[in-house]
C-alpha positions in Angstrom: -49.5 -70.5 61.8 -52.2 -73.0 60.9 -51.2 -75.1 63.9 -51.6 -72.2 66.2 -55.0 -71.4 64.8 -56.2 -74.9 65.4 -55.1 -74.9 69.0 -56.8 -71.5 69.5 -60.0 -73.1 68.2 -60.3 -75.0 71.4 -59.4 -72.1 73.7 -62.8 -71.2 75.3 -61.1 -68.6 77.5 -60.3 -66.5 74.4 -63.8 -66.9 73.1 -65.2 -65.8 76.5 -62.8 -62.8 76.6 -64.1 -61.7 73.2 -67.7 -62.1 74.2 -67.1 -60.1 77.4 -65.5 -57.3 75.5 -68.3 -57.4 72.9 -70.9 -57.1 75.7 -69.2 -54.0 77.0 -68.8 -52.3 73.6 -72.3 -53.2 72.3 -74.0 -52.2 75.5 -72.3 -48.8 75.3 -72.5 -48.1 71.6 -75.2 -50.4 70.1 -74.8 -52.4 66.9 -74.5 -49.6 64.3 -71.8 -47.6 66.1 -69.7 -50.6 67.0 -66.7 -51.7 64.9 -65.2 -55.1 65.2 -61.9 -53.3 65.8 -63.4 -51.6 68.9 -64.2 -55.1 70.3 -60.7 -56.4 69.5 -59.2 -53.4 71.3 -61.4 -53.9 74.4 -60.5 -57.6 74.5 -56.8 -56.8 74.0 -56.4 -59.0 71.0 -55.8 -58.4 67.3 -58.6 -58.2 64.7 -57.6 -61.3 62.9 -58.0 -63.4 66.0 -61.5 -61.9 66.7 -62.5 -62.8 63.1 -61.2 -66.3 63.6 -63.6 -66.9 66.4 -66.5 -64.8 65.2 -66.8 -64.4 61.4 -68.9 -61.3 61.5 -70.1 -58.4 63.8 -73.7 -59.5 63.2 -73.1 -63.0 64.5 -71.3 -61.7 67.6 -74.0 -59.1 68.2 -76.8 -61.7 67.9 -75.1 -63.8 70.6 -74.7 -60.8 73.0 -78.2 -59.5 72.3 -79.8 -62.9 72.9 -77.8 -63.5 76.1 -78.6 -60.0 77.5 -82.3 -60.2 76.8 -82.5 -63.8 78.0 -80.9 -62.9 81.3 -83.2 -59.9 81.7 -86.3 -61.9 80.9 -85.4 -65.0 82.8 -85.0 -63.1 86.0 -88.5 -61.7 85.6 -89.8 -65.1 84.7 -88.6 -66.6 88.0 -90.5 -63.8 89.9 -93.7 -63.9 87.9 -94.0 -67.7 88.2 -93.3 -68.0 91.9 -96.5 -69.5 93.3 -95.7 -68.7 97.0 -95.4 -65.0 96.6 -98.3 -62.4 96.5 -98.6 -59.7 93.9 -97.2 -57.2 96.4 -94.2 -59.4 97.0 -93.6 -59.8 93.3 -93.6 -56.0 92.9 -91.0 -55.8 95.7 -88.8 -58.5 94.2 -88.9 -57.0 90.7 -88.1 -53.5 92.0 -85.3 -54.6 94.2 -83.8 -57.2 91.9 -83.8 -55.1 88.7 -82.5 -52.0 90.5 -79.5 -53.9 91.8 -78.9 -55.6 88.4 -79.0 -52.3 86.5 -76.8 -50.5 89.0 -74.2 -53.3 88.3 -74.8 -53.0 84.5 -76.1 -49.5 83.9 -75.7 -49.6 80.1 -78.2 -52.5 79.7 -81.5 -50.6 79.7 -80.5 -48.2 77.0 -79.1 -51.0 74.9 -82.2 -53.1 75.2 -84.6 -50.2 74.4 -82.5 -49.2 71.4 -82.4 -52.7 69.9 -86.1 -53.4 70.7 -87.0 -50.2 68.8 -84.7 -51.2 65.8 -85.8 -54.8 65.5 -88.8 -55.8 67.7 -90.2 -58.6 65.5 -86.9 -60.5 65.5 -86.6 -60.3 69.2 -90.1 -61.5 69.8 -89.3 -64.6 67.7 -86.1 -65.3 69.7 -87.7 -64.9 73.1 -91.1 -66.2 74.1 -91.9 -63.0 76.1 -95.6 -63.0 75.2 -96.1 -66.6 76.4 -94.0 -65.9 79.5 -96.2 -63.1 80.7 -99.6 -64.3 79.5 -99.2 -67.8 81.0 -97.5 -66.7 84.2 -98.6 -67.2 87.8 -98.6 -63.4 88.0 -101.4 -63.1 85.4 -103.5 -65.7 87.2 -103.1 -64.0 90.5 -103.8 -60.6 88.9 -107.1 -61.9 87.4 -108.1 -63.4 90.7 -107.4 -60.0 92.4 -109.6 -58.2 89.9 -112.4 -60.7 90.5 -112.1 -60.1 94.3 -112.1 -56.3 93.9 -108.6 -56.0 95.2 -107.2 -54.5 92.0 -108.7 -51.5 90.2 -106.8 -51.7 86.9 -108.3 -54.4 84.7 -105.3 -55.0 82.4 -102.2 -56.8 83.7 -100.2 -55.2 80.9 -100.8 -51.7 82.3 -99.7 -53.0 85.7 -96.4 -54.3 84.2 -95.8 -51.2 82.2 -96.1 -49.0 85.2 -93.8 -51.3 87.3 -91.1 -51.7 84.6 -91.3 -48.0 83.8 -90.8 -46.9 87.4 -87.8 -49.2 87.6 -86.1 -48.7 84.3 -86.9 -45.2 83.1 -84.6 -43.4 85.7 -81.7 -45.4 84.4 -82.4 -44.5 80.8 -82.8 -40.8 81.7 -79.8 -41.0 84.1 -77.6 -38.2 82.5 -80.5 -35.8 82.5 -81.6 -36.6 86.0 -78.1 -36.4 87.4 -77.8 -32.9 85.8 -81.1 -31.8 87.3 -80.2 -33.1 90.7 -76.6 -32.0 90.5 -75.6 -35.6 91.4 -72.7 -38.0 90.8 -73.0 -41.7 90.4 -73.0 -42.5 94.2 -75.8 -40.0 94.8 -77.8 -41.3 91.9 -77.4 -45.0 93.0 -78.4 -44.0 96.6 -81.6 -42.5 95.1 -82.3 -45.7 93.2 -81.8 -47.7 96.3 -84.5 -45.6 98.0 -86.9 -46.5 95.1 -86.8 -50.1 96.2 -89.1 -49.2 99.0 -91.0 -46.4 97.2 -92.0 -48.3 94.0 -94.1 -50.9 95.8 -95.9 -48.1 97.7 -96.6 -46.2 94.5 -97.8 -49.3 92.6 -100.0 -50.3 95.5 -101.5 -46.8 95.5 -102.2 -47.0 91.8 -103.9 -50.4 91.6 -104.7 -51.2 95.3 -102.4 -54.2 95.5 
């Protein structure tokens, strides 16, 4: 048995399978409601094998949480720091890119919001979100637009909150909105696709971008 365990120690495919299963379960249930047994069942392995690769639920969760947030933030970083795009084009790219991303992984917004609420200070230490936004090309462009009288809202943070809220909130409230609109997933996703064009128009109307 010991020999088998040693060979498994170099099996990255098993480790990747466990991480993929953990991502699915944690995104759906969050940290508190997830059991390591749930992850093992999702991965199609026994609990002992999961514990061999990842000694604790907390360790595995920290990996998934960091990877999820990093991916979410890095995508925005690319857009915010693109020097060749205007503010309006950045809005269009963020709306379009994140709507597509969240349609593909609909559990992510609720997962991120829940964990940010539970442990915001730890997440800020792990990810340089503050520095990313404040030192971005976006903020420089925004300040220039204010000086030129092209933007009426003086705080870039308000701008980002409005933009992110318009993109993310419908996914967080999806069950409620689907009930109100008597929709199934295809109808809801079609509605979200329509927002790719509508969100830049709304943002432009709010701040004169």
